[in-house]
Every structure is written in C-alpha cells, then in structure tokens.
C-alpha positions in Angstrom: -114.7 -50.1 3.5 -112.0 -52.6 4.2 -113.2 -56.0 5.6 -110.1 -56.5 7.7 -110.0 -53.6 10.0 -108.3 -54.6 13.3 -110.0 -53.4 16.5 -108.1 -53.2 19.8 -109.3 -53.1 23.4 -107.9 -50.4 25.7 -105.4 -52.9 27.3 -104.1 -53.8 23.9 -103.7 -50.2 22.9 -101.9 -49.5 26.1 -99.5 -52.3 25.3 -99.0 -51.1 21.8 -98.3 -47.5 22.9 -96.2 -48.6 26.0 -98.4 -46.7 28.5 -100.9 -47.7 31.1 -104.7 -48.2 30.6 -105.4 -45.0 32.4 -103.4 -43.0 29.9 -105.4 -44.6 27.0 -108.7 -43.7 28.7 -107.4 -40.1 29.2 -106.4 -39.9 25.5 -109.9 -41.1 24.5 -111.8 -38.8 26.9 -109.8 -35.7 25.8 -110.5 -36.6 22.1 -106.9 -37.1 21.3 -107.4 -40.7 20.4 -110.7 -41.7 18.7 -112.5 -44.8 19.8 -115.8 -46.6 19.5 -117.8 -47.7 22.5 -119.6 -51.0 22.3 -120.0 -51.6 26.0 -116.3 -51.0 26.3 -114.1 -48.8 24.3 -112.6 -50.2 21.1 -109.9 -48.5 19.0 -109.6 -49.2 15.3 -106.1 -49.8 14.1 -106.3 -46.8 11.7 -107.1 -44.5 14.7 -103.9 -45.6 16.4 -101.9 -44.9 13.2 -103.7 -41.5 12.8 -102.9 -40.6 16.4 -99.2 -41.5 16.1 -98.9 -39.5 12.9 -100.8 -36.4 14.2 -98.9 -36.2 17.5 -95.5 -37.3 16.4 -93.1 -34.8 18.0 -95.5 -33.6 20.7 -95.4 -33.8 24.4 -98.6 -35.4 25.6 -97.7 -35.4 29.3 -100.4 -32.8 30.0 -103.3 -33.3 27.7 -104.7 -29.9 28.5 -101.4 -28.3 27.3 -100.1 -30.3 24.4 -96.9 -28.8 23.1 -94.2 -29.5 20.5 -91.2 -31.3 22.1 -88.4 -28.8 22.2 
C-alpha cells in the first residue's frame, strides 16, 4: 500500500468537484462515490479519480436515474 494516499474531507471534495457539500453526501449515500467514515466522511484521492473515470460522460443530476449524456 502507498504511504502517501491523500484523504479529503467532504468540503474539500465539494471544492474539487465544483459542487456543494450536499451533493457529495448524496454521491456517498447512493454508493456512487466511495468514502471512509472516521467520525466524519473522508474520501481517498483514488476514490475521486475512480469516480471521475467511471462516470465521465454521465448525467448525475438524478442519482436514481444515472444516464449517458446525449
């Protein structure tokens, strides 16, 4: 395992993704973005990269109805 894995808080992830904190919590609760909970949610840097790669080209406006952008 890598010794230098960066871990982000929800507000930091929101800033990285350009969304609000509520959107990050929704992504986590729907299982779209993986996180670790140590009191508060933490998101490893690789989870953000995996999320961006997996959902590139998708409309995530409605997390119950994720679709390709047309």
